[in-house]
C-alpha positions in Angstrom: 0.4 0.3 -0.1 2.7 2.4 1.0 4.9 1.7 -2.3 1.5 1.5 -4.6 1.3 5.5 -2.6 4.4 6.7 -3.4 4.3 5.0 -6.9 1.1 6.7 -7.3 2.4 10.3 -6.0 5.9 9.7 -8.5 3.4 9.8 -11.3 1.3 12.9 -10.2 4.7 14.3 -9.6 6.3 13.7 -13.5 2.7 14.4 -14.9 2.7 17.6 -13.6 6.2 18.6 -14.1 5.9 17.3 -18.3 2.2 19.4 -17.9 4.7 22.5 -16.8 7.1 21.5 -18.9 4.2 21.5 -22.0 2.6 24.9 -20.9 6.5 26.2 -21.0 6.3 25.8 -24.4 3.2 27.7 -25.4 2.3 31.0 -25.7 -0.1 33.1 -23.5 -2.9 32.8 -26.4 -2.3 29.4 -27.4 -3.3 28.4 -24.0 -6.3 30.8 -23.9 -7.1 28.5 -27.1 -6.8 25.4 -25.7 -8.9 26.3 -23.1 -11.5 27.7 -25.2 -11.1 24.8 -27.2 -12.2 22.3 -24.9 -15.3 24.0 -23.7 -16.2 25.1 -27.5 -16.3 21.5 -28.1 -18.8 20.5 -25.6 -21.1 23.8 -27.8 -19.7 22.2 -31.1 -19.0 26.0 -32.0 -15.6 27.3 -33.1 -13.6 29.5 -30.0 -14.0 33.3 -30.8 -11.3 35.9 -30.6 -9.1 33.4 -32.3 -7.5 33.7 -36.4 -9.3 30.9 -38.7 -8.0 30.0 -41.9 -10.6 28.3 -43.7 -8.8 26.6 -47.2 -10.4 25.5 -50.5 -10.9 21.3 -49.0 -13.5 23.4 -46.2 -11.3 22.5 -43.4 -10.3 25.3 -40.8 -7.0 25.7 -39.2 -5.8 28.3 -36.6 -2.1 29.5 -38.0 1.4 30.6 -35.7 4.6 30.1 -35.4 6.9 27.6 -33.7 10.3 27.7 -32.8 12.4 23.9 -34.0 14.9 22.0 -31.8 14.6 19.2 -33.9 13.5 20.1 -37.0 13.5 16.8 -38.8 11.4 14.7 -36.0 9.2 17.5 -35.5 8.8 18.1 -39.5 7.4 14.1 -39.9 4.9 15.0 -37.0 3.3 17.9 -38.1 3.0 17.0 -41.4 1.5 13.2 -40.1 -1.0 15.1 -37.7 -2.5 17.5 -41.2 -1.1 20.5 -40.6 1.0 22.4 -43.1 4.3 24.4 -42.8 4.9 27.5 -44.5 8.0 29.8 -44.5 11.4 28.2 -43.1 13.0 31.4 -41.4 15.6 29.5 -40.0 14.4 27.7 -37.0 11.2 29.2 -37.0 8.3 28.3 -39.0 5.2 29.1 -39.9 2.4 26.8 -40.2 -1.3 26.2 -40.2 -2.9 23.8 -37.9 -6.5 22.0 -38.3 -8.2 23.6 -35.3 -9.6 20.8 -33.7 -6.2 19.1 -33.4 -4.5 21.6 -31.4 -4.1 19.5 -28.6 -2.2 16.9 -30.8 -0.3 19.8 -32.3 1.3 20.6 -28.6 2.3 17.2 -27.9 4.1 17.1 -30.1 8.3 16.8 -29.2 10.8 18.7 -31.3 9.0 22.0 -31.2 10.4 24.6 -28.6 7.6 26.9 -28.8 4.7 27.3 -29.9 2.6 30.6 -31.0 -0.7 31.1 -32.5 -1.6 34.6 -34.3 -3.1 37.5 -32.1 -6.1 39.1 -33.5 -4.7 42.9 -34.4 -6.4 45.3 -33.6 -7.1 48.5 -34.9 -7.7 47.2 -38.0 -7.7 48.8 -41.9 -4.8 50.2 -40.6 -5.3 53.5 -38.0 -8.5 54.3 -39.5 -11.3 51.7 -37.9 -9.4 53.1 -34.0 -9.5 56.9 -35.0 -13.2 56.7 -36.2 -14.0 54.5 -33.4 -15.2 51.6 -35.3 -12.9 49.0 -33.6 -15.8 49.3 -31.0 -19.1 49.0 -33.0 -16.8 45.7 -34.8 -16.1 44.0 -31.1 -20.1 45.6 -29.8 -18.4 47.6 -27.1 -21.6 48.8 -24.4 -24.4 48.1 -27.6 -26.6 45.1 -27.6 -24.6 43.2 -30.5 -21.3 43.6 -32.3 -22.5 45.4 -35.8 -21.1 44.8 -39.0 -22.6 45.5 -41.4 -24.9 42.5 -41.4 -28.4 42.9 -43.7 -26.9 45.4 -45.2 -26.4 46.8 -49.3 -23.1 48.9 -49.6 -23.1 49.3 -53.3 -20.8 51.5 -55.1 -20.7 53.2 -58.5 -17.0 53.1 -59.8 -15.1 51.4 -62.1 -11.6 48.9 -61.7 -13.4 45.9 -59.3 -11.7 42.9 -58.9 -14.7 40.5 -58.5 -12.3 37.4 -57.3 -10.5 38.9 -54.4 -10.1 37.3 -51.3 -11.6 40.6 -49.0 -15.4 40.7 -51.3 -16.0 37.3 -49.5 -16.5 36.7 -46.4 -14.4 36.6 -42.5 -14.1 33.1 -43.2 -13.4 33.0 -47.6 -16.3 30.8 -47.9 -19.7 32.9 -48.8 -19.3 35.0 -51.2 -20.9 38.9 -50.7 -21.8 40.6 -54.1 -24.8 39.7 -55.1 -25.3 42.5 -57.9 -23.0 43.9 -60.1 -24.1 46.0 -63.5 -21.1 46.3 -66.1 -22.3 49.5 -67.6 -19.9 49.5 -70.9 -20.1 45.4 -70.7 -21.7 43.4 -73.1 -25.2 41.0 -72.6 -28.4 41.2 -71.0 -28.9 44.7 -69.6 -30.9 44.9 -65.9 -34.1 45.4 -65.8 -36.0 48.8 -67.0 -32.1 49.6 -68.9 -30.9 49.5 -72.3 -27.3 49.0 -72.3 -24.3 47.0 -70.4 -24.4 43.6 -69.1 -25.9 42.8 -65.4 -24.0 39.8 -63.7 -26.1 37.8 -61.3 -25.2 34.7 -59.1 -21.1 33.5 -57.9 -20.0 31.7 -60.4 -21.0 34.3 -63.4 -19.5 37.1 -61.4 -16.3 35.6 -60.4 -15.7 34.5 -63.5 -15.9 37.9 -65.3 -12.9 38.7 -63.3 -13.2 42.4 -64.0 -14.7 45.4 -65.2 -11.4 47.2 -66.0 -8.3 46.2 -66.4 -6.7 49.4 -66.1 -7.7 50.8 -63.1 -8.2 49.4 -59.4 -9.6 51.9 -58.1 -13.4 50.5 -57.6 -11.6 47.4 -55.7 -9.8 50.0 -53.6 -13.1 52.3 -52.5 -15.0 48.5 -51.8 -12.6 47.0 -49.8 -12.7 50.4 -47.6 -16.3 50.9 -47.4 -17.2 46.7 -47.2 -14.5 44.8 -47.5 -13.6 41.3 -44.8 -9.9 41.9 -44.9 -9.4 38.5 -46.0 -5.8 37.9 -47.2 -4.4 40.2 -45.2 -2.2 40.0 -41.4 -4.5 37.7 -39.4 -6.8 38.0 -42.0 -8.6 41.2 -40.4 -6.1 43.9 -40.3 -6.9 45.2 -43.5 -10.6 44.6 -42.5 -13.3 47.3 -44.3 -15.9 49.7 -41.9 -19.0 47.2 -43.1 -17.3 43.8 -43.5 -20.3 41.8 -43.1 -23.0 43.8 -45.6 -23.9 42.7 -49.1 -21.9 44.5 -51.7 -23.8 45.7 -54.8 -21.4 47.1 -57.9 -22.2 49.4 -61.2 -19.3 50.0 -63.0 -19.3 53.2 -65.0 -19.1 53.7 -68.4 -15.3 53.6 -69.9 -15.1 53.0 -73.5 -11.8 51.6 -75.1 -12.5 53.3 -78.5 -9.4 55.6 -79.1 -9.5 59.5 -78.9 -13.5 58.5 -77.5 -14.5 60.2 -74.1 -13.6 58.1 -71.1 -15.7 59.9 -68.9 -19.1 58.5 -67.4 -21.8 61.4 -67.6 -24.3 62.4 -64.7 -27.1 59.7 -65.7 -24.7 56.4 -65.2 -24.3 57.7 -61.5 -27.9 58.6 -61.4 -28.8 55.2 -63.1 -26.5 53.3 -60.6 -27.8 54.9 -57.5 -31.6 53.6 -58.8 -30.1 50.8 -59.3 -28.5 50.0 -56.1 -31.7 50.8 -54.6 -33.7 48.9 -56.1 -32.1 45.6 -55.6 -31.6 46.6 -52.3 -36.2 47.2 -51.7 -36.2 43.7 -53.4 -34.4 42.1 -50.4 -36.3 44.3 -48.5 -32.9 45.8 -46.3 -31.8 49.4 -46.0 -28.3 50.5 -48.7 -25.8 53.1 -49.1 -24.2 54.0 -51.8 -20.4 55.3 -52.1 -19.5 57.7 -55.0 -16.0 58.4 -54.9 -16.1 60.9 -58.2 -16.8 64.5 -58.3 -16.9 67.4 -60.7 -16.7 70.7 -60.2 -18.9 71.8 -63.2 -22.3 73.6 -61.8 -23.1 76.2 -59.5 -22.8 74.3 -56.3 -26.1 75.3 -54.6 -27.7 72.1 -54.8 -30.0 72.5 -57.5 -28.7 70.3 -60.4 -30.2 67.9 -62.0 -27.9 65.7 -60.5 -28.5 66.9 -57.1 -32.0 67.2 -57.4 -32.1 63.6 -59.3 -30.1 62.5 -55.7 -32.4 63.7 -53.6 -35.3 62.6 -54.9 -33.8 58.7 -55.4 -32.9 58.9 -51.8 -34.8 58.5 -48.3 -35.1 56.3 -45.7 -32.8 53.6 -45.5 -31.3 54.7 -48.9 -28.6 57.3 -48.5 -26.0 58.7 -50.9 -22.1 59.7 -49.6 -19.9 61.3 -51.7 -16.3 62.5 -51.6 -15.8 66.3 -52.0 -12.9 66.2 -54.0 -9.0 66.4 -54.0 -8.5 70.3 -54.8 -8.2 71.8 -51.7 -4.6 72.4 -52.5 -6.0 73.8 -56.0 -6.5 77.5 -56.9 -9.4 76.6 -59.0 -12.0 79.0 -58.3 -13.0 83.1 -58.2 -15.4 85.2 -57.0 -16.0 88.6 -58.0 -18.7 91.4 -57.0 -18.8 93.9 -59.4 -19.7 97.7 -58.7 -20.0 100.7 -61.6 -16.9 101.3 -60.5 -15.0 97.7 -60.5 -15.8 96.0 -63.0 -13.8 93.5 -64.5 -11.3 90.6 -63.3 -8.8 88.7 -65.1 -6.8 85.8 -64.6 -4.6 83.5 -66.0 -5.7 79.6 -66.4 -2.2 78.1 -66.5 -1.4 74.5 -66.1 0.2 71.9 -64.4 1.1 69.6 -67.2 -0.6 66.2 -66.6 1.3 64.3 -69.3 0.1 66.3 -72.2 3.2 68.8 -72.5 1.6 72.1 -74.1 -0.2 70.8 -77.6 -2.8 69.3 -74.5 -3.4 72.6 -72.9 -7.3 71.9 -72.3 -9.8 73.0 -69.3 -13.3 74.1 -69.1 -13.9 77.4 -67.3 -17.8 77.1 -66.0 -18.7 80.9 -64.9 -22.3 81.8 -63.1 -23.8 85.0 -62.2 -26.7 86.2 -60.2 -29.9 85.6 -61.4 -31.5 88.8 -63.2 -27.4 90.0 -63.9 -25.7 90.0 -66.7 -22.0 90.0 -67.1 -19.6 89.3 -70.3 -16.7 87.2 -71.0 -13.4 87.1 -73.3 -10.1 85.6 -73.6 -7.0 86.8 -74.4 -4.0 85.7 -75.9 -0.7 86.4 -73.7 3.6 86.0 -74.0 6.2 87.6 -72.0 4.1 90.9 -71.5 2.8 90.9 -74.5 -0.5 90.8 -75.1 -2.2 89.0 -78.3 -4.8 88.3 -79.5 -8.9 87.9 -78.2 -12.3 86.7 -78.7 -13.8 90.0 -77.5 -16.5 90.2 -75.1 -19.2 87.4 -75.4 -22.5 88.6 -73.8 -25.4 86.1 -72.4 -27.3 86.2 -75.6 -27.4 82.0 -75.3 -25.9 81.2 -77.9 -22.8 79.3 -78.8 -19.7 80.8 -80.3 -16.4 79.3 -81.7 -13.3 81.4 -81.8 -10.3 80.7 -83.0 -6.7 82.6 -81.9 -3.5 82.4 -83.6 -0.9 82.4 -80.8 2.4 84.3 -81.1 4.5 81.7 -83.5 2.0 82.5 -86.2 0.7 79.1 -86.8 0.1 77.2 -84.0 -3.9 78.0 -82.6 -6.0 78.4 -79.4 -9.5 77.1 -80.3 -12.1 78.9 -78.3 -15.9 77.9 -77.0 -18.4 80.2 -75.5 -21.7 78.4 -73.9 -23.9 81.6 -73.1 -27.1 81.3 -71.0 -29.0 84.0 -69.6 -30.8 81.8 -67.2 -29.9 78.3 -66.2 -32.1 75.9 -64.7 -31.9 77.4 -61.3 -32.4 80.8 -63.2 -28.5 82.2 -62.7 -26.9 82.9 -66.1 -23.8 80.7 -67.2 -21.3 81.1 -69.7 -19.1 77.9 -69.9 -15.5 78.7 -71.8 -13.8 75.7 -73.4 -10.6 76.0 -74.5 -8.1 74.1 -76.5 -4.9 76.0 -76.6 -2.1 74.2 -78.6 -0.2 77.2 -78.8 3.8 77.6 -76.8 1.5 81.0 -75.3 -0.6 81.7 -72.1 -4.1 83.2 -72.4 -6.1 84.8 -69.8 -10.2 84.9 -69.1 -11.7 88.4 -68.6 -15.2 88.5 -66.8 -16.7 91.9 -67.1 -20.3 93.6 -65.3 -21.4 97.0 -63.2 -23.2 94.4 -60.6 -24.0 91.0 -59.3 -21.2 88.5 -58.3 -19.6 85.3 -60.2 -18.4 82.6 -59.3 -16.1 80.2 -61.5 -14.3 77.5 -61.6 -11.5 75.7 -63.8 -12.7 72.2 -64.4 -10.5 69.0 -64.6 -10.7 67.8 -67.9 -10.0 64.2 -69.0 -9.1 63.0 -72.4 -8.7 59.0 -72.4 -7.1 56.8 -70.2 -3.8 58.6 -69.6 -4.2 62.6 -70.8 -5.4 64.6 -67.7 -5.7 68.4 -67.9 -6.1 70.5 -64.9 -4.7 74.6 -64.2 -4.9 76.7 -61.8 -6.5 80.4 -61.8 -2.8 82.6 -61.2 -1.5 86.1 -62.1 0.7 85.4 -64.5 3.3 87.8 -62.9 0.7 90.4 -63.5 -0.6 92.7 -60.9 -3.8 93.6 -62.9 -4.6 89.6 -63.2 -6.0 88.0 -60.0 -4.7 84.4 -58.4 -7.8 82.0 -57.9 -8.4 80.5 -54.4 -9.6 76.9 -53.2 -12.8 78.0 -51.4 -15.7 76.4 -52.8 -13.8 73.3 -54.0 -16.1 70.9 -52.6 -17.8 68.6 -55.4 -20.7 70.0 -57.8 -22.1 66.5 -57.7 -22.3 66.0 -54.1 -24.0 69.4 -53.4 -27.2 68.0 -53.3 -29.1 68.2 -50.0 -29.5 64.8 -48.9 -26.1 63.6 -49.9 -23.0 63.6 -47.4 -20.2 64.5 -48.5 -16.9 64.0 -47.1 -13.5 65.4 -46.3 -10.5 63.8 -45.8 -8.1 63.6 -42.8 -4.9 62.0 -42.0 -4.1 59.3 -39.9 -1.1 58.0 -41.1 2.3 59.6 -42.7 5.0 56.0 -42.6 4.4 52.9 -43.9 6.7 49.6 -45.1 6.2 48.2 -48.3 6.4 44.6 -49.4 9.7 45.8 -51.1 10.8 46.6 -47.5 11.1 50.0 -48.3 10.5 52.5 -45.7 8.1 55.8 -47.0 8.0 58.6 -45.0 5.8 61.3 -45.7 6.1 63.9 -42.5 7.1 66.7 -44.4 3.9 66.5 -46.9 1.1 65.6 -44.1 0.6 65.2 -40.7 -1.3 62.8 -38.2 -4.4 63.9 -37.3 -4.5 66.9 -39.4 -6.6 67.8 -42.1 -5.6 66.5 -45.5 -4.1 69.3 -47.8 -5.9 68.0 -50.9 -9.2 67.6 -49.2 -12.1 70.8 -50.9 -13.0 73.2 -49.1 -16.6 74.9 -48.3 -18.9 76.3 -48.6 -21.7 75.8 -51.0 -22.8 78.9 -52.9 -26.2 78.5 -51.1 -24.3 79.6 -48.1 -24.0 75.4 -46.9 -21.3 74.7 -44.5 -19.6 71.3 -46.6 -17.9 69.2 -46.0 -20.4 67.8 -43.9 -17.7 65.5 -42.2 -14.1 63.7 -42.5 -12.6 60.9 -42.6 -9.9 58.8 -42.8 -8.2 59.1 -45.9 -4.4 59.6 -46.5 -2.3 56.2 -46.7 -5.1 53.7 -46.2 -4.3 50.1 -46.7 -6.8 48.2 -48.2 -7.4 45.8 -51.8 -5.6 46.3 -54.9 -7.4 44.8 -58.1 -5.3 41.8 -59.1 -6.1 42.4 -63.1 -4.5 46.7 -63.0 -0.6 45.9 -63.8 0.3 49.0 -61.7 -0.4 47.2 -58.8 1.4 44.3 -59.2 4.9 43.8 -58.8 7.1 45.5 -61.0 3.9 47.7 -61.9 3.9 51.6 -61.7 2.8 51.7 -58.2 4.2 48.5 -57.0 5.6 50.9 -54.2 2.5 51.7 -52.4 1.9 47.3 -52.3 2.0 46.6 -48.2 0.8 42.9 -48.0 -0.5 40.4 -50.7 -1.7 36.5 -50.4 -2.3 33.8 -52.6 -4.8 31.9 -52.6 -5.8 28.3 -52.1 -9.4 29.1 -54.3 -7.7 29.7 -57.7 -3.9 30.3 -56.7 -3.8 34.0 -57.4 -2.3 36.1 -55.6 -3.9 39.6 -54.2 -2.3 42.6 -52.9 -3.7 45.1 -50.9 -1.8 48.8 -51.1 -1.8 52.5 -49.5 -4.6 54.5 -51.0 -5.1 58.5 -50.3 -7.7 60.8 -51.2 -11.6 62.4 -50.6 -11.9 58.7 -52.6 -11.1 56.6 -49.6 -12.7 59.1 -46.9 -15.9 59.0 -48.8 -16.2 54.6 -48.7 -14.7 55.1 -45.2 -18.0 57.1 -44.4 -20.1 55.0 -46.2 -19.1 52.0 -44.3 -20.5 53.7 -41.1 -23.2 54.8 -42.9 -24.0 50.8 -43.4 -22.9 50.4 -39.6 -25.6 53.0 -38.6 -28.3 51.0 -41.3 -27.9 48.7 -39.4 -28.8 49.7 -36.4 -31.5 51.5 -37.1 -32.7 50.4 -40.8 -35.0 53.4 -41.4 -32.6 56.6 -40.9 -33.1 58.8 -43.2 -30.4 61.3 -45.0 -31.1 64.3 -42.6 -30.9 61.7 -39.3 -28.1 60.5 -40.7 -27.0 63.8 -41.2 -27.4 65.1 -37.9 -26.3 62.1 -36.8 -23.0 62.1 -37.5 -22.9 65.8 -36.6 -24.0 65.4 -33.2 -21.8 63.1 -32.4 -18.4 64.1 -34.8 -15.3 64.2 -32.8 -13.6 67.6 -32.1 -9.6 67.6 -31.0 -6.7 69.6 -31.0 -6.6 69.4 -34.4 -10.1 70.4 -35.6 -10.0 72.6 -32.8 -13.6 73.6 -31.3 -16.3 74.1 -33.6 -19.3 75.6 -34.2 -22.4 73.8 -34.1 -22.9 74.8 -38.1 -19.2 73.5 -38.9 -16.9 74.7 -41.1 -15.7 74.7 -44.6 -12.3 72.4 -43.8 -13.8 69.8 -41.5 -17.5 70.3 -41.2 -18.5 68.9 -38.1 -14.8 67.3 -37.2 -14.2 63.4 -37.5 -16.7 60.8 -37.8 -17.2 58.7 -34.5 -18.6 55.7 -35.5 -19.6 54.6 -32.4 -21.3 57.8 -31.4 -23.6 57.4 -34.3 -24.1 53.5 -34.2 -25.1 54.4 -30.3 -27.1 57.2 -31.3 -29.3 55.4 -34.5 -30.1 52.8 -32.0 -31.2 55.3 -29.6 -33.3 56.8 -32.4 -35.3 53.5 -33.6 -38.8 53.3 -32.0 -37.2 50.9 -29.7 -35.8 54.2 -27.8 -38.7 56.3 -26.8 -38.0 59.4 -25.1 -39.9 62.7 -22.7 -38.1 65.4 -21.5 -34.2 66.1 -22.8 -32.6 62.9 -24.2 -31.1 60.0 -21.5 -28.3 58.4 -23.3 -28.9 55.0 -22.0 -29.3 51.5 -24.0 -30.3 48.2 -23.1 -28.3 45.0 -24.2 -28.6 42.4 -25.9 -32.6 42.9 -27.2 -33.8 40.4 -27.7 -32.7 38.2 -25.0 -33.1 36.0 -22.2 -34.0 37.9 -19.6 -30.3 38.7 -18.4 -29.7 42.0 -19.6 -26.5 45.4 -18.7 -27.6 48.6 -18.7 -25.6 51.2 -19.5 -25.7 55.1 -19.3 -24.2 58.0 -19.4 -24.1 61.0 -18.0 -22.8 64.6 -16.9 -23.4 64.3 -13.0 -24.3 62.2 -10.1 -28.2 60.9 -10.1 -30.3 58.7 -8.9 -32.4 56.9 -12.0 -35.5 54.9 -11.6 -35.9 51.8 -13.6 -39.2 50.4 -14.1 -40.0 47.3 -16.5 -44.0 46.9 -17.5 -45.3 44.3 -19.4 -47.7 44.7 -22.1 -50.6 45.4 -19.8 -48.5 47.7 -18.1 -48.0 45.5 -15.0 -45.0 46.0 -12.6 -42.5 43.7 -13.2 -39.8 45.5 -11.9 -38.3 48.4 -10.5 -35.5 49.5 -8.3 -33.2 53.1 -7.9 -30.2 53.2 -9.5 -27.5 55.3 -8.1 -24.9 56.8 -10.9 -22.3 58.9 -11.1 -21.2 61.4 -14.0 -19.5 59.1 -17.3 -20.4 56.0 -17.6 -22.4 53.0 -15.6 -23.4 50.1 -16.1 -26.4 47.6 -14.3 -27.7 44.3 -14.7 -31.4 44.1 -15.3 -32.5 40.3 -14.0 -35.7 39.6 -15.2 -35.5 36.2 -16.0 -38.0 34.7 -14.1 -40.7 36.4 -16.5 -42.8 34.7 -19.2 -42.1 35.6 -22.8 -42.8 38.2 -24.5 -42.6 42.4 -25.0 -41.7 44.1 -22.0 -41.0 48.1 -21.7 -38.1 49.3 -19.4 -38.5 52.7 -18.2 -35.3 54.5 -17.0 -36.0 58.2 -15.5 -33.7 60.6 -14.4 -33.9 64.4 -13.3 -34.6 66.0 -16.8 -35.6 63.5 -18.7 -36.8 59.4 -18.9 -36.6 56.7 -22.2 -38.4 53.7 -22.1 -37.2 50.9 -24.1 -38.7 48.3 -25.6 -37.8 44.5 -25.7 -38.4 41.2 -25.8 -37.5 38.1 -24.0 -36.9 35.0 -25.5 
């Protein structure tokens, strides 16, 4: 007996030492996983909060790194277990292990240390942290996790890679692109339309691969708004804002015939908005449409047909988000109030030479006046202080005037066209000056009037894939000329009352690319500051624009694998930061750095999708109000007036605050008096709820729970302090059904409808 007891003690000691030794070779996360795995097996679920990879064979793996002591011994046992070895960097290997076999893997001899991958936060680089989307994704203080589920994110753009892993779900199994309309495609168009082709069904969409091999813009913007992040580090680092949403893509028209216009018209975007909203309605889901395109053409007062169409198509559960524009450092705007003694303004549209050289100086100058007023305009050639040929003044005669000016060489020509209107759709007079200057000279535009105010914009002119032209209004070194400014450079496309117009701020100035090259743009951008390129307001009708700002500088997102610019050896290779080779198709996919309000717009669109998940009936005005009310102000925005300002709008977008307020504006919450910042979660639930309250003073709240007949089933006093407060609410003993939870304070009350299941 004594001998047996001693033997038992020895066995226990040996087992303890063995277990201790095994624990020492496991990282904390690995140990946590093994513990959670035992619990999860009883429930037949995956342990939550760990990094998984789902392979083409349908098996799910955990990934990590190991340090090997005996390579030969370890490799044989690893492969025998069905685990996979990736990179061998000396004695540090990367591995992927079938998650259900992790306990056996931990017992393999020859391995000195096992470190499972840890979930990395924040995600989509720092963009999700600064916008507080990370808290929304985690469900902190919210009824549940918000990921854009059951919301449609529509993107109108070009350069979509339909096969990119980020457009699948977080396990790379469920494809999330539900519809595609290629406006320049050949095939069967969507019902109600006569052009392009509609792609429906996972296999058909993926087989189409891309709408445009020369672009990646749409892949990047969609990844920002709705990418799952699959294929990036830990399959979540570069996750988009609404990563579980349904996706509908509209590829705008891009003709391939040489010499033709390749720019889509406003009607394409209007059709695209309707197409997306119609699909969302057919599946009974709310939708947000992102448009990262813009134009300076128009009066910037919300009255264009494009603006009106946006207002008419938008509504409850139908939200349009647009980028403010990238002209914040471009002097493309001028304004002038005329008097009888101050009746002239002249300016030089000087070109930035966007690839075309002096033979391709082309621009539109769009001049708008006050309703009922008149003005005239002319174009004059100029070189080295010598004024050359002029068109003479053209006034508001509702005519088109074509003129040809000869340059100083006597051979080259400047073609000028005036399109005049005494009263446009909004009653305002307008002259559009179309200039195609093939001379080596400069030219200046002059406007004259005796009263009223004019605003003029120098429009970006895009011809083909390779030649873009933009000029600034400058003085040309002459004291009598006027330089332009960046005021009112927000996109006219986004001037509609219903559109959420988004500027950009900077969250990152440094990154390391796949070539291990360190890029540092701190000389140009300031972290947390406004992006210099972000277009400024106001609108000409006085509205403050943009409405809000979002991250828009060096945001890592998905890139099209069909655009060679973003492949190794391509012109934009230096911006690639991550890659992933798919086990599904063997193709390598990339993530790269992306900047501009083209990036900030989809960031905001994804956040709007989270708001729509919280409250599918939100109207455009409610979205505007919530985002304005909850916006972040800091030492960079400085305190902003209630109306906002024309650089920051109302500040930096705050996803957490916006989703929380969207919940409170749901019919589940009814307020009396001042709104109490109080939520209940999970809702519905099993009767064990949590109340969260945020206030600015200490007080005693009264909590009363009633059934549908008004009978009180629970009541108590809740002493709260200034700041955040939490209190458990246990009504698990009541019958299943609907209950009303009323929380009352000194200044107001909220009644929350909940369901006990």
